[in-house]
FIKOLBA-239676 format. One line per 10 residues: their letters; for each residue x negated, y, z negated of C-alpha. Coordinates in pm, whole numbers. Last residue first. Layout:
A> X Y Z; ... .
END
This chain:
XXXXXXXXXX> -3102 -8004 626; -3418 -7800 521; -3302 -7681 206; -3182 -7999 106; -3546 -8137 169; -3691 -7870 -10; -3469 -7857 -324; -3524 -8249 -345; -3897 -8214 -308; -3921 -7940 -589 .
XXXXXXXXXX> -3700 -8162 -830; -3908 -8457 -765; -3791 -8710 -531; -3704 -9073 -584; -3433 -9079 -337; -3172 -9241 -542; -3276 -9124 -881; -3274 -8739 -735; -2936 -8818 -566; -2813 -8959 -921 .
XXXXXXXXXX> -2954 -8608 -1096; -2791 -8429 -820; -2454 -8599 -873; -2465 -8511 -1241; -2504 -8138 -1155; -2251 -8159 -915; -1998 -8286 -1185; -2097 -8014 -1422; -2036 -7746 -1130; -2341 -7606 -979 .
XXXXXXXXXX> -2481 -7243 -966; -2386 -7174 -1323; -2256 -6807 -1411; -2502 -6605 -1606; -2441 -6610 -2016; -2207 -6758 -2202; -2059 -7082 -2126; -1725 -7210 -1948; -1830 -7449 -1668; -1894 -7767 -1907 .
XXXXXXXXXX> -2125 -8049 -1975; -2072 -8264 -2270; -2250 -8592 -2138; -1908 -8783 -2146; -1736 -8475 -1986; -2018 -8498 -1690; -1996 -8861 -1660; -1603 -8845 -1620; -1614 -8579 -1341; -1900 -8781 -1159 .
XXXXXXXXXX> -1701 -9093 -1143; -1973 -9273 -954; -1879 -9551 -658; -1726 -9299 -417; -2043 -9058 -413; -2263 -9396 -343; -2030 -9477 -46; -2100 -9121 64; -2474 -9160 24; -2487 -9462 237 .
XXXXXXXXXX> -2291 -9296 507; -1928 -9404 595; -1775 -9126 372; -2020 -8846 514; -1919 -8942 871; -1554 -8912 788; -1600 -8582 568; -1803 -8438 886; -1548 -8546 1128; -1292 -8386 907 .
XXXXXXXXXX> -1478 -8063 900; -1539 -8008 1245; -1149 -8091 1328; -1040 -7837 1053; -1297 -7570 1228; -1054 -7612 1508; -1119 -7766 1872; -1087 -7727 2225; -1070 -7347 2219; -844 -7147 2450 .
XXXXXXXXXX> -591 -7107 2183; -821 -6902 1988; -934 -6646 2229; -588 -6443 2233; -557 -6482 1858; -910 -6348 1823; -805 -5989 1972; -1020 -5887 2262; -1211 -5569 2240; -1243 -5435 2590 .
XX> -1596 -5306 2677; -1639 -4946 2785 .
END
């Protein structure tokens, strides 16, 4: 019978953590062209100015108000239709 190994016994042998991977991802995103665009737009303020809110009756929104604005900017930036943008995001 195989012995079940406690994850705490394995963890110290790993050369990286999830935090390291997340930090590298954030750094590469911030240096990318899309990351630079993200830093320029005040998505939260734009969502408030457009009257978008998280709290509504009915089903839960898939995206936050600021994410909806960000997707609109991304659509304009890429020139993709809704369907093309979804396909591209699902493909990456």
